LODREN-947287 format. One record per residue: residue in one letter; x, y, z of N, C-alpha, C, CB in turn. Coordinates in steps of 0.2 Angstrom, whole numbers, plus 5000, padded with zeros to 4 digits. Glycine has a CB too. Example, Ala and Ser with C-alpha at 12.3 -4.5 7.8 and 13.67 -1.06 7.14 Angstrom:
<sites>
A506649725039506249785039506649845039505749785045;S506449895035506849955036506450005039507049975029;
</sites>
This chain:
<sites>
M422641144451423341164451423641164458423341244448;K423241144463423541144469424141104470423041114474;E424141044467424741004468425341024464424640924465;L425241064458425741094454426041154457425441114447;K425741174463426141234466426741214469425641254472;Y426841154470427541124473428141144468427541054474;L427941154461428441164456428641244456428241144450;N428241284460428341354459429041374461427841394463;K429341334466430041354468430541344462430241304474;Y430441294458430841284452430741344447430741224449;L430141364446429941424441430341484444429241434441;V430341494450430741554453431441544452430541564461;K431741484453432441474452432641484445432541394454;Y432241464440432341474433431941534430432241414429;K431841584434431441644432431641674426431341694437;W432341684425432541714419432441674412433341734420;H432441614413432241574407431541584405432341494408;L431141594410430341604409430241674406429941594415;I430641724409430541794407430841804399430941844411;L431441774398431641784391431241744386432441754391;G431041684388430641644384429941684382430441584387;T429641724387429041754385429241814381428741784392;I429741844381429941904377430041874370430641934379;F430441814369430541784363429841764359431041724363;V429341744364428741724361428341784358428241694366;I428441844361428141904359428441924352428141964364;I429041924352429441944346429241894340430241944347;S429241834341429141784336428441794333429241714338;N427941814338427241824336427241884332426741834342;I427641934333427641994329427841984322428042054332;F428341944321428641924314428141874311429241894315;Q427641844315427141794312426541834309426941744317;I426441894313425841934310426041984304425641974316;I426642004304426842054299426642024292427542074300;P426841964290426741944283425941944281426941864283;G425441954286424741954284424642024280424341954290;P424842084282424742144278425142144272424942204283;L425742114272426242114266425842074261426842084268;V425542014262425141974257424642014255424941904261;R424242054259423642094257423942144252423342124263;L424442174253424742234249424942204242425242274252;A425242144243425542114237424942094232425942054238;L424442064235423842034231423442094228423441994235;D423342144232423042204230423442244224422942254235;L424142234225424542264219424442234213425242264221;V424342164213424242124207423542134204424342044209;V423042134209422342154206422242214203421842144212;D422542264206422442334204422842354198422642384210;N423442314197423842334191423842284185424542344193;I423442234186423442184181423042214174423142114183;R422542254176422142284170422542334167421542304173;V422942374171423342424168423942394164423742464174;Y424142334166424642304162424342284155424942244166;Q423742254156423442234149423242284145422842194151;T423142344147423042404143423642424139422742464147;F424242414141424842424138425042374133425442444143;S424642324132424742274127424942294120424142224127;G425442274117425742294111426042364110425142294106;T426242394116426542454116427242444119426142504120;E427642494119428342494122428342504129428842544118;L427842524132427742534139427642474143427242584140;Q427342424140427142364143427842334147426842314139;P428342324143428942294147429242334152429542274142;D429242394152429442444157428942434163429542514155;F428342434162427842434167427842364171427142434164;F428042314167428042244170428642244174428142194164;R429242274172429842274177429742304183430442304173;V429342364183429242394189428742354193428842464188;F428242324190427742284193428042224197427142264188;A428442194193428742134195429242144201429142094190;F429642204201430042224206429642234213430442284204;G429042264212428642274218428442214221428042314216;I428242164217428042094220428642064223427742054214;L429242074220429842034222430042064229430442044217;V429942134230430042164237429642134242429942244236;Y428942124241428542104245428742024247427842104243;A428941984242429141924243429741914247429241884236;G430241964246430841964250430641974257431342014247;L430242024258430042044265429641994269429542104265;I429241954265428841894269429341844270428341864264;L429841824266430341774267430841804273430841764261;L430941864274431341894279431041884286431541964278;M430341894286429941884292429941814294429241914291;A429841774289429841694291430541674294429741654285;L431141704291431741684294431841714301432341714289;L431641774302431741804309431241774314431541884308;R430641754312430241714316430541644318429541704313;G430841614313431241554315431741554320431441524308;V432141614319432641624324432441634331433041694322;F431841674332431641684338431241624341431141744338;L430941584337430641524339431241474342430341484333;Y431741474339432341434341432541464348432941444337;F432641534349432741554356432241544361432841634355;M431541544358431041524363431141454366430341534359;R431241414361431341344364431941334368431341294358;Q432441364366433041364370433041394377433641394366;T432441424378432341454385431841414389432141524385;L431241414386430641384389430741304390430041394386;I430941274384431041194384431641174388431041174377;V432141214387432741204392432541214399433341244390;M432141264401431941274408431641204410431541334408;S431141174406430841114408431241064409430241104403;R431841054405432241004406432741014412432740994400;L432841074414433241084420432841064426433441154420;V432141084426431741064431431640994432431041104431;E431640964426431540884426432140854430431440864419;Y432740884428433340854431433340864438434040894428;D433240924441433140944448432640894452433041014449;L432040894448431540854452431740774452430940864448;K432040754447432240684448432740674453432540654441;N433240714454433740714459433440714466434240764458;E432940764466432640774473432240704475432140834473;I431840674470431540614472431940564473431040594466;F432540554470433040494471433340504478433540494465;E433540564479433840584486433340564491434040654486;H432740584490432240564495432040494496431540604494;Y432140454490432040384491432540354495432140354484;Q433240384495433740354499433640364507434440384497;L433240404508433140424516432540384519433040494517;L432140354514431540314517431740244520431040314511;P431340224525431540164528431340104523431140154535;L431540044525431439984522430639964522431739924524;S430339984527429539974527429240004521429239994534;F429540064519429240104513429240054507429540164512;Y429840024506429939984500429539914500430739974499;R429339894506428939834507428239854505429039804514;R428039914506427339934505427239954497427139994509;N427739974494427739994487428139954482427940074486;N427839934477428239894472428739934468427739854467;T429239894465429739934462429539964456430339874460;G429139934452428839964446428540034447428339914442;D428140034452427840104454428340154456427340094460;L428840134460429340184461429740204455429840144466;M429840164451430240184444429740224440430440124440;N429140214440428640254435428640324438428040224435;R428640334445428540394448429140444446428440394455;I429740414446430340454445430440464437430940424448;S430140424433430240424426429640454422430440354423;E429040414422428440434418428140494421428040374418;D428040494428427740544431428140614430427540534438;V428740614431429140674430429140694423429840654432;S429140644418429040664411428440704410429140604407;R427840684413427240714412427240784415426640674415;V427540794421427640854424428040904420427940854431;R428540874416428940914412428540944406429540874409;M428140904404427640924398427240984400427240874396;Y427040994406426741054409427241114409426441034416;L427841104412428341154413428541174406428841134417;G428541134401428841154394428341174389429241104392;P428041124385427541134380426941174383427341074377;A426641154388426041184391426141254392425741144397;I426641274396426741344397426941384391427341354402;M427341354386427541384380426941404376428041344376;Y426541354375425941364370425441404374425641294368;G425341404380424941444384425141524383424941434391;I425741534384426041604383425941624376426741604385;T426041584371425941594364425241614362426241534359;L424741574365424041594363423841654366423641534366;F424041664373423841734376424141794373424141724383;T424741794371425041854368424841864361425841844368;L424741804357424541814350423741844350424541744347;F423341814355422641844355422641914356422241804360;I423041934361423142014363423342054357423542014369;M423842024353424042064348423642064342424742044346;L423342004340423041994334422342014333423141924331;I421941994338421242004338421042074338420941974345;P421342124342421142194340421342214333421542234346;F421842194331422042214324421542184319422742184322;M421342124320420842104315420142144316420642024317;F419942154322419342194323419442264320419142204330;S420042294320420142364317420042354309420842384318;I420142304306420042294299419242284297420442234296;S418942234300418242214299418042174305418142174292;A417542204309417242164315416842104312416842214319;E416442114307416042064304416442004302415542084299;L416942014298417341964295417741924301417841994290;T417941964306418341934312417841884315418541994317;W417241904316416741854320416641794316416041894321;Y416541804309416541744305417141694305416341764298;A417741734305418341694305418441654312418941734304;L418241684317418441654324417841614326418541714329;S417241614323416741574326416841504327416141584322;P417141464322417341394323417841374329417441364317;L418241424330418841414334418641394342419241474335;P418141424345417941394352417741324351417441434355;L417341304346417141234345417741194344416641234339;L418241214340418841174339419241164346419341214335;S419241214350419641204357419241154361419641274360;L418541164361418141124366418141054363417441144366;S418141044357418140974354418840934356418040974347;I419340974355420040944357420040934364420540994354;F419740974368419840964375419440904377419441024379;L418840894374418440834376418840764373417740834372;V419140774367419540714365420040704369419740724358;N420440754372421040744376420840714383421440804376;N420240734385420040704391419940624391419340734394;K419640604385419640534384420340504383419140514378;V420740534380421440514379421740514386421840564375;E421640554390421840554397421640494401421640624401;K421040474401420840424404421140354402420040414404;R421140354395421540294392422240294394421440294385;A422540354394423240354396423440334403423540424395;E422940354408423040334415422940254415422440364419;Q422540224411422440154412423040114409421840124408;I423340144404423940124401424540134406424140154394;Q424540184409425040194414425040144420425040264417;E424440134422424440084427424640014425423640074430;S424439994419424639934416425339924415424239924409;Q425639984413426339984412426739974418426640054408;S426440004423426740004430426739924432426440044435;K426239894431426139824433426639784429425439794432;L426639794423427139764418427839764420427039784411;S428039834422428739844424428939804430428839924425;T428439804435428539764441428639694440427939784446;F428239664435428239594434428939574431427639574430;V429139614426429739604422430339604427429839644416;Q430339664431430839674436430939614441430839734439;E430339594443430339534448430539474444429639524451;A430339464438430539394435431239394433430139394428;F431539454431432339454430432739444436432539514426;S432539484441432839474448432839404451432639524453;G432239374450432239304452432239244447431539294456;I432639264442432739214436433039144439433139244431;R433439154444433739084446433239044449434339104451;V432839074453432239034457431839004451431939074462;L431639044446431139024441431438964438431039074436;K432038964436432438904432432538844437433038934429;S432638864443432738804448432138764449432938834455;F431538794449430938764450430538754443430438804455;N430838764438430538754431429938784430430538674430;R429938854432429238894431429238944426429138924438;E429738934421429738974415429138984411430338954410;H428738924410428138924406427638964409427938854404;E427538954416427038994420427239074419427038974427;S427839084420428039154420427839184413428839164421;I428039154408427839174401427139184400428139124395;S426739134403426039144402425739204406425639084405;R426039214411425739274415425939344412426039274422;F426539344408426839404405426339414399427539394402;K426139354395425739364389425039394391425639294386;T424839374397424139404400424239474401423939364406;E424739494404424839574406425039614400425439574411;I425439584395425539624389424939624384426139594385;D424539574385423839574381423439634383423539514381;I423339644390422939694393423239764390422939694400;Y423939774391424239834388424139844381425039824390;R424139794377424039804370423339824368424139734366;K422839794372422139814371422039894373421639774375;Q422339914378422239974381422540024376422439984388;S423140004373423540054368423140064362424140024367;L422740004360422340014353421740054355422139944351;K421440054360420940094362421140174362420640084369;L421740184365422040254365422140274357422640254369;T422440234353422540254346421940264343422940194343;K421340234344420740244340420540314342420240194342;I420540334348420340404350420840454348420340404358;Q421440444348421940494345421840504338422640474347;S421540454334421540464327420940514325421240394324;L420540534330420040584329420440654329419540584334;F421040664331421340724333421440774326421940724336;F421840744321421940784316421340794311422540754312;P420940744310420340754306419840804309419940694305;L419840814315419440864319419740934317419440844326;I420340934318420741004317420641024309421440994318;G420740974305420640994298419941014296420840934294;G419440974298418740994297418541064299418340944300;L418741084305418541144308418941204305418641144316;I419641194303420041244300419641254293420741214299;G419441204289419141214283418441254284418941144280;L418141234289417441274290417641344291417141244296;S418141364295418341434297418541464290418841434302;T418941434286419141464280418541474275419641414276;I418041434275417441444271417041504273417041374271;L416941504279416641564282416941624281416541554290;T417641624281418041684280417941704272418741674281;V418041664268417941674261417241704259418141614256;Y416741674262416041694261415941764264415541644265;A416041774270415941844273416441894269416041844280;G417041874268417441924264417241934257418141894264;S416941884254416741904247416141954247416541834243;A415741944252415141984253415342064254414641964258;E415942064258416142134259416542164253416642134265;V416842124249417142144243416642164238417642084240;I416142134238415542154233415242224235415042104233;K415242234242414942294244415542354244414842284252;G416142334242416642384242416942404248416342444238;N416842364254417142384260417842354261416642354266;L417942294257418642264258418842244251418542194262;T419542224251419842204245419942124245420442244243;F420142094239420342024239420942014244420542004232;G421342064244421942054249421742044256422342114248;H421142074258420942064265420741994266420342114266;I420441964261420241894262420841854263419841874256;A421341864259421941824260422241834266422441834254;E422241894269422541914275422141874281422541994276;F421541874280421141844286421241764286420441864285;I421341744280421441664280422141654283421441644272;I422641694282423241684285423141694293423741734283;Y422741744295422641744302422241684305422241814304;V421841664302421441604304421941544305420841584299;N422341534300422841484301423341494307423241474294;L423541564308423941574314423641554320424141654313;L422941574321422641554327422441484328421941604327;T422441444323422141374323422541334328422141344316;W423241334327423541284331423541314339424241284329;P423641374340423641394347422941384350423841474347;V422441394347421741384349421641304350421241404345;A421941264345421841194346422341174352422141154340;S422841204353423341184358423041194365424041214357;L422541244365422241264372421941194375421741314371;G421541154371421241094373421841044375420841064368;W422341044371422940994372423241014378423340994366;T423441084379423841104385423341094391424041174384;S422741104391422341084396422341014399421541104395;S422340974394422440904395423140884398422340854389;L423640924396424340914399424340934406424840954394;V424040994407424041014414423640964419423641084415;Q423140934416422740884420423240824422422140864417;R423540804417423940744417424540764422424240724411;A424840824421425340844426425140844433425640904424;E424540874434424240874441424140804444423540904440;V423940754440423940684443424640664444423540644438;S425040674440425740644441426040684447426140654435;Q426040744447426340784453426040764460426240854452;K425340744460425040724466425340654468424340714465;R425540614463425840544464426540554467425840504458;I426840604464427540624466427540654473427940674462;N427040694475427040724481426840674487426540784481;E426540624485426340574490426940544493425940524487;F427440534488428140504491428540554494428440464485;L428540614491428940664494428740684501428940724490;K428040674502427840694509427940634514427040714509;T428140574511428240524516428840534520428240454512;K428840524526429440534530429640474533429340594536;T430340464535430540414538430340414545431340404537;N430240354548430040344555430740334560429540294557;L431240334557431940324560432240384561432440274556;I432040424567432240494568432540494575431640544567;S433140514576433440524582433140574586434240534582;Q432940554593432640604597433140654600432340574603;R433740644600434240684602434840694597434540664609;D435140744597435640754592436340734595435740834590;L436440664595437040634599437640644594436840564601;T438140664597438840664593439340644598438940744591;C439740604596440340574600440940564595440140514604;E441440564598442040544594442140474594442740584597;I442440444588442540374588443240354591442540354580;Q443140314595443740294599443940214598443740304607;G444540194599444640124599445240114593444040084597;K445340054592445840034587445639964584446540034590;I445939954578445839894575446539854575445639904567;E446439784577447039744578446939684573447139724585;L447439654570447439594567447839544570447639604559;R447539484573447939434577447839374573447639434584;R448439334573448439264571448139264564448039214576;C448339304560448139304553448439244549448239374549;A448039204546448239144542448439174535447739084542;V448939144533449139164526449139104522449939194526;F448739104516448639044512449039064506447939034511;P449439014504449839024497449339024491450338964496;L449539054486449139064480449238994476449339124476;Q448638964474448738904470448838924462448138864471;
</sites>
């Protein structure tokens, strides 16, 4: 995180976006947790009263009981829908603060880099190719933005959700909580390892893209020379070689990324199976109800993506660290054309035009 400390000045500049975004994350998590108990109560209401409803079969009380019973289910359904709508509203506010903050920092950082480019001497541009200069102000800044936006947003979401949800789950059943959470560390570690491989492949693609951008830029800028010496076929051949390297590296990256969603799906299924198994044993003992099993399955799904994103955000932070290091290398580069004294003088003299020839327009 040493290189990313450079961005702290922007986090301070947009501190209110960060503070408000954190508040919106907490509120959205509250509305995300509340449907769990509502589903438990609704399911227990059905289980407890279905036999009562059946005992009234063939009597005049059955329709009246059904209306009361259905109204209770409808109330729970309406509350769950209301929680979902409120969570959606605060998710919107969350993205409008944290993601907008990352876009604002991206704007400021690109301006800072471009202004610094203008101050550097020609020797700097002779040492560095154009494609690399362009990638640092575009691709590298975009990676840094992913740290300032999604990485921070999902990190705050995971931290606050764990603080709020885990104690609540333990208060219901410690044993069921351990069963439900046991696959999640494995999920996070697996995704972290997969993303590390993705990172290495992405770095190779980034280098290849930089070379490709440089080659194309030089070919277009020198197209007159290429055509004058009839070197188009040689240029096309070199481009095919570079683009073939880029294609192979992209396919390797795609193969690794294809493991992502099957890995998540498999470990989520394992967590759900363990929850149902442990929950069923507790129901048989009379310690829990069927509603508790449904509630815990909801909580497992709530925790799945934040835990999975832990490995993903770790990879985003690593990529941002590498990109910010590349940016800092240029920002720390100083021009060697520095005046030893602060010389100021007034401009004196005049401009004269003598013996100006006038040519008639043809």
